[in-house]
C-alpha positions as CSV (number, residue, x, y, z in Angstrom):
1,M,107.0,117.1,114.7
2,R,104.8,114.4,113.4
3,N,101.1,114.5,113.6
4,P,98.8,112.0,111.8
5,I,95.6,113.4,113.0
6,D,95.8,116.4,110.8
7,R,97.1,114.9,107.9
8,F,94.9,111.8,107.6
9,F,91.9,112.4,109.8
10,S,91.1,116.2,108.9
11,E,88.2,115.1,106.8
12,V,86.3,113.4,109.5
13,K,83.5,115.5,110.2
14,D,82.7,116.4,113.9
15,P,79.3,114.9,114.7
16,R,78.4,117.4,117.4
17,T,76.5,120.9,116.2
18,G,75.9,124.2,117.9
19,G,78.4,126.3,119.7
20,N,78.8,124.5,122.8
21,V,81.7,122.4,121.9
22,R,84.5,122.3,124.5
23,Y,86.8,119.6,123.2
24,P,87.9,119.8,119.7
25,L,87.7,116.6,117.7
26,N,91.4,116.5,116.8
27,E,92.2,116.2,120.6
28,I,89.7,113.8,121.1
29,L,91.1,111.3,118.2
30,L,94.8,111.8,119.1
31,V,94.0,110.7,122.7
32,A,92.1,107.6,121.5
33,V,94.7,106.7,118.9
34,V,97.8,106.9,121.6
35,S,95.6,105.2,124.2
36,L,94.8,102.4,121.7
37,L,98.6,101.9,120.9
38,C,99.5,102.0,124.4
39,G,97.2,99.0,125.1
40,G,94.1,100.9,126.3
41,R,90.8,99.0,125.9
42,S,88.1,101.6,127.2
43,Y,87.2,105.1,127.4
44,A,88.5,105.4,131.0
45,D,91.9,104.3,129.7
46,M,91.7,107.4,127.3
47,V,91.3,109.6,130.4
48,D,94.2,108.0,132.1
49,T,96.4,108.5,129.0
50,C,95.3,112.1,128.8
51,R,96.2,112.7,132.5
52,A,99.3,110.8,132.4
53,K,100.8,112.2,129.2
54,R,99.0,115.7,128.9
55,R,102.3,117.7,128.7
56,W,103.4,115.6,125.8
57,L,99.9,115.6,124.2
58,E,100.1,119.3,124.4
59,Q,103.0,119.4,121.9
60,Y,100.3,118.7,119.3
61,F,97.2,120.4,120.5
62,A,96.4,123.0,123.2
63,F,93.8,121.3,125.3
64,E,92.8,124.5,126.5
65,H,89.8,123.0,128.3
66,G,91.6,120.3,129.9
67,I,90.7,116.5,130.1
68,P,87.7,115.3,128.1
69,S,85.5,112.9,130.5
70,E,84.7,109.1,129.7
71,D,81.3,110.4,128.6
72,T,82.8,112.7,126.0
73,F,84.8,110.3,124.4
74,R,82.2,107.7,124.3
75,Y,79.6,110.2,122.8
76,V,81.9,111.6,120.3
77,L,83.5,108.1,119.1
78,M,80.2,106.7,118.9
79,L,78.7,109.3,116.7
80,L,81.5,109.3,114.1
81,D,80.6,108.3,110.6
82,P,82.3,104.8,110.5
83,R,82.7,104.7,106.5
84,Q,84.4,108.3,106.6
85,F,86.7,107.2,109.5
86,G,87.4,104.1,107.8
87,D,88.5,105.7,104.6
88,C,90.9,107.9,106.6
89,F,92.3,105.1,108.5
90,A,92.9,103.2,105.1
91,Q,94.6,106.3,103.9
92,W,96.9,106.4,106.9
93,M,97.7,102.7,106.3
94,R,98.4,103.3,102.9
95,F,101.0,105.9,104.0
96,L,102.6,103.5,106.4
97,H,102.5,100.4,104.2
98,G,102.2,101.7,100.7
99,H,103.6,98.5,99.1
100,V,102.9,95.4,101.1
101,E,103.9,91.9,100.0
102,G,102.7,88.6,101.0
103,L,99.2,87.5,101.9
104,V,96.1,89.9,102.4
105,A,93.3,88.0,104.1
106,I,89.8,89.7,103.6
107,D,87.3,88.1,106.1
108,G,84.2,89.5,107.8
109,K,83.7,89.5,111.4
110,A,80.3,90.0,113.3
111,C,80.7,92.4,116.2
112,R,78.8,91.0,119.1
113,G,76.6,93.0,121.1
114,T,75.9,95.6,118.5
115,G,72.6,94.3,117.5
116,A,71.3,94.6,121.2
117,I,70.1,98.1,120.6
118,K,66.5,98.3,119.2
119,G,66.6,94.9,117.8
120,N,69.0,95.6,115.1
121,S,71.1,92.9,113.3
122,M,75.0,92.6,114.5
123,L,77.3,95.0,112.7
124,T,79.6,93.2,110.6
125,V,83.0,94.7,109.6
126,V,85.0,93.3,106.5
127,N,88.7,93.7,107.2
128,A,91.8,93.4,105.0
129,Y,94.5,91.9,107.2
130,C,98.1,91.9,106.0
131,R,99.7,88.8,107.6
132,E,103.3,90.0,106.5
133,R,102.9,93.4,108.4
134,G,100.2,92.3,111.2
135,V,98.1,94.9,110.6
136,V,94.7,95.6,109.4
137,L,94.9,97.9,106.2
138,A,91.5,98.7,105.6
139,S,88.0,98.0,107.1
140,I,84.5,98.7,106.1
141,D,81.2,98.0,107.7
142,T,78.1,96.4,106.4
143,A,74.7,96.0,107.8
144,D,74.8,92.1,107.9
145,K,77.3,89.2,106.9
146,S,75.0,88.6,103.9
147,N,76.0,92.0,102.3
148,E,79.6,91.3,102.5
149,I,79.7,90.9,98.7
150,T,78.5,94.3,98.1
151,V,81.4,96.0,100.1
152,L,84.2,93.7,98.9
153,P,84.7,95.9,95.5
154,Q,85.0,99.1,97.4
155,L,87.4,97.4,100.0
156,L,89.6,96.2,97.4
157,R,89.9,99.8,95.7
158,A,91.1,101.0,99.1
159,L,94.1,98.6,98.7
160,N,97.2,98.4,96.8
161,V,97.3,94.6,96.1
162,K,100.0,94.7,93.5
163,G,102.2,91.7,94.1
164,C,100.0,90.4,96.8
165,V,98.1,87.1,97.3
166,V,94.6,88.1,98.2
167,T,92.7,85.1,100.1
168,L,89.1,85.1,100.5
169,D,86.4,82.7,101.8
170,A,83.5,81.1,99.9
171,M,81.5,84.5,100.3
172,G,84.1,86.2,97.9
173,C,83.9,83.5,95.5
174,Q,82.7,85.8,92.6
175,K,83.8,86.3,89.3
176,P,84.1,90.0,89.4
177,I,86.1,90.0,92.6
178,A,88.7,87.7,91.0
179,S,88.7,90.0,87.9
180,Q,89.3,93.1,90.0
181,I,92.1,91.5,91.9
182,V,93.6,90.6,88.6
183,D,93.1,94.0,87.4
184,Q,94.8,95.3,90.2
185,E,97.8,93.2,89.4
186,G,97.2,90.9,92.3
187,D,96.6,87.1,92.7
188,Y,93.9,85.4,94.6
189,L,93.2,82.3,96.5
190,I,89.7,81.9,97.0
191,S,87.9,79.0,98.7
192,L,85.2,77.0,96.9
193,K,81.6,75.9,98.0
194,G,78.5,75.3,96.2
195,N,77.7,78.9,95.3
196,Q,79.3,78.8,91.8
197,G,77.5,76.2,90.0
198,N,79.4,72.9,89.5
199,L,82.8,74.5,90.0
200,H,83.3,73.0,93.6
201,V,82.0,69.7,92.5
202,D,84.3,69.5,89.3
203,V,87.3,70.4,91.3
204,A,86.6,67.9,94.3
205,E,85.9,65.2,91.4
206,F,89.1,66.0,89.6
207,F,91.2,65.6,92.9
208,E,89.2,62.4,93.9
209,A,89.7,60.9,90.3
210,H,93.7,61.4,90.9
211,E,93.6,60.3,94.5
212,Q,92.1,56.8,93.5
213,S,94.9,56.3,91.0
214,D,97.6,57.5,93.5
215,P,96.7,58.7,97.1
216,G,100.3,60.5,97.1
217,F,99.3,62.3,93.8
218,R,102.5,61.3,92.4
219,E,101.3,59.8,89.0
220,P,103.7,60.0,86.2
221,D,101.3,61.9,83.9
222,F,100.0,64.2,86.7
223,E,102.1,67.2,87.3
224,A,101.5,68.6,91.0
225,D,103.1,70.2,94.0
226,V,102.4,68.2,97.3
227,Y,103.2,69.5,100.8
228,E,102.7,68.0,104.0
229,Y,103.5,68.5,107.6
230,E,102.6,67.9,111.1
231,E,102.6,69.9,114.4
232,E,101.6,69.9,118.1
233,N,99.6,73.0,119.5
234,R,98.2,72.9,122.9
235,G,97.4,69.5,123.2
236,R,96.2,69.3,119.6
237,H,97.9,67.2,117.0
238,Y,97.5,68.5,113.3
239,R,98.5,66.9,110.1
240,R,97.9,68.7,107.0
241,K,98.4,68.2,103.2
242,I,98.2,70.6,100.3
243,V,98.0,69.6,96.6
244,A,98.1,72.2,93.8
245,T,98.2,71.6,90.3
246,S,97.9,73.6,87.0
247,D,97.7,70.4,84.9
248,F,93.9,70.5,84.5
249,C,91.7,68.0,83.0
250,P,89.4,68.8,79.9
251,G,86.5,69.1,82.4
252,L,88.1,72.2,84.2
253,E,89.5,74.0,81.1
254,S,86.4,75.7,80.4
255,Y,86.5,77.6,83.9
256,K,89.7,79.4,82.8
257,K,87.6,81.7,80.3
258,Q,85.0,82.2,83.1
259,W,87.4,83.3,85.9
260,K,90.0,85.5,85.1
261,G,93.6,84.6,85.5
262,L,92.6,81.0,86.9
263,G,95.7,78.7,86.5
264,T,95.6,76.4,89.5
265,V,93.2,74.4,91.5
266,V,94.3,73.8,95.1
267,R,93.2,70.8,97.5
268,M,93.7,71.5,101.4
269,E,93.4,68.5,103.8
270,S,93.7,68.3,107.5
271,W,93.4,65.9,110.3
272,R,93.0,67.3,114.0
273,T,93.5,64.9,117.0
274,Q,92.6,65.7,120.4
275,N,91.8,63.4,123.4
276,D,92.2,60.4,120.8
277,T,89.2,61.9,118.6
278,T,90.4,62.9,115.3
279,T,88.4,65.1,112.7
280,H,88.9,65.3,109.0
281,E,88.1,68.2,106.7
282,V,89.0,68.7,103.0
283,R,88.7,72.0,101.2
284,Y,89.4,73.5,97.8
285,A,90.4,76.6,96.3
286,I,91.3,78.4,92.9
287,S,94.1,80.5,92.0
288,P,96.1,82.1,89.2
289,A,99.5,80.8,90.0
290,W,101.2,78.5,92.3
291,A,104.9,77.9,92.8
292,G,105.5,74.7,95.0
293,P,108.7,73.3,96.6
294,A,109.1,70.9,93.7
295,R,109.8,74.2,91.8
296,G,111.8,75.8,94.3
297,E,110.5,79.1,93.7
298,G,109.8,81.6,96.5
299,D,108.6,81.2,100.1
300,C,105.7,82.4,101.7
301,T,104.6,81.6,105.4
302,G,101.2,82.0,104.8
303,D,97.6,81.6,105.6
304,A,96.4,79.2,103.0
305,W,95.3,76.9,106.0
306,S,93.1,79.8,107.3
307,L,90.8,78.5,104.5
308,V,90.8,75.0,105.8
309,R,90.3,76.0,109.5
310,G,87.8,78.7,108.6
311,E,89.6,81.5,110.1
312,Q,91.6,84.1,108.3
313,R,93.6,85.2,111.5
314,S,94.9,81.7,112.0
315,L,98.0,82.0,110.0
316,D,100.0,78.5,110.8
317,A,100.6,77.2,107.2
318,R,104.1,76.5,106.1
319,C,103.1,76.2,102.6
320,V,105.0,77.6,99.6
321,F,102.9,79.9,97.6
322,W,104.5,82.4,95.3
323,R,105.9,83.2,92.0
324,G,108.9,84.7,93.2
325,S,110.8,85.6,96.6
326,I,108.9,87.7,99.1
327,A,111.1,90.5,100.7
328,N,110.4,90.5,104.4
329,P,109.9,94.1,105.6
330,S,112.7,95.8,107.6
331,P,112.0,96.1,111.4
332,P,110.9,99.8,112.1
333,Q,113.4,102.4,113.3
334,R,113.1,104.5,116.2
335,E,111.9,108.1,115.4
336,E,113.4,111.4,116.8
337,P,112.0,112.9,120.0
338,G,108.7,114.3,119.8
339,D,107.6,111.4,117.5
340,I,104.1,110.3,118.8
341,T,105.2,106.7,120.2
342,S,107.6,108.3,122.7
343,A,104.2,108.3,124.6
344,M,104.0,104.6,124.8
345,P,105.1,102.5,127.8
346,E,108.8,101.6,127.9
347,H,108.3,97.9,128.1
348,R,106.5,98.1,124.7
349,P,108.5,97.7,121.3
350,P,108.9,100.7,119.4
351,R,106.4,101.4,116.6
352,S,108.1,104.1,114.8
353,E,106.1,103.8,111.8
354,V,102.7,103.8,113.4
355,L,101.9,107.5,113.7
356,G,104.1,109.0,110.8
357,G,104.3,111.5,108.0
358,P,106.1,114.7,107.5
359,A,105.5,117.8,109.6
C-alpha cells in the first residue's frame, strides 16, 4: 500500500517537545495532504476530511487518539521548518516527475498578510513551476523579494532541468545563474532589464536598427524567426509578435563570452486593447537556442509571453521554442485500491501519481 508520508517526509522534524504529544506528526501531515488534494482550503477542512475518511486513513496510521482539532493542525503546521519541508516536497516531486520536459518557470511570489505579525516584511516564496505537468516542482522561501537571487542556485540544484527551458524574469538575469542552468544541461530564457550593464540597451538598439530597415524583420541579409498571433480573451484583444535571431551584430558578439551558452536574442512585443484603449509593451530576452517556425523544429506551447506580461503563470503563448520535439506526458493511470487518491471525491479527475511510491 502506498504511503508517501513515511517515504518522503520522514526527515521533517516534529516541532513539538516533551511527552505531551497526542497526535503523531505523520498523521497530521497525511490528513493535511489528502485534504489539500481533495480541494480543502482551511484547517476546518482538514478536520472534516479526517472525519469523513477516518476508516480509510487508518489503513496508513492508527489514529489512536482520534481526530486532531483545528488548533492542532494550525499549531503544528505553522511551526514546521519551511526549508526542511520544502526539501522533502522537492524530493517527492522529483519522484513523481523525475524527468520533465518543456518550460520550467521560476518566479518569486510575495505572500500577503505574512508580514502583519511583529511588523516583519512579507514572506516571499520562489517557485519552480512546470508548465507541461501543471505542478510546482520545488519551492523555497526568502525573507524578502530582494533576496531571490541568493536562493536561486539552491532551487536550481533541487531540480532536474536537463532538456528543459528555464524561464526567469530580470531578477534572475545573472551570469552565474545562466551558467548553472547550462551546466545542468538545460536552456534558459531570461528577461532583460538594466541590471546587467549595457546588455539590455545593446539588444534593444540592435532590434530597433533592424526594425527601421524593415518593420517585418524580413531583410535579405538578416536571419530571424518571426511569429505573430492575435486572440480575444474576456473582452480584451491581444496582438503579439516574437522575433528571435542568432544573427548577431559585432556589437553583441562579445556577450557570448560573458554569458555561457548565449546564442539567441529575443524581442517580445504585445498590444492589448480594452474599451478602445490600447497599451503597447516591448521586452527583450536572451537564450542559448531558438528553433522557430521557419526552421520547422519542435513545438512548445509555452510561456515566453509570461515575460512580456510580467506573470510566469499566464501561459498563453503559442510560440515555437525548442531544438527538438517535446513529448507530452502520458495521462496518469488509476492506481490499485488502497492508493491514497481513492479518498478524493468522485467528481474530481484521478491523480494516481500525486501520492505514489512503492510500499
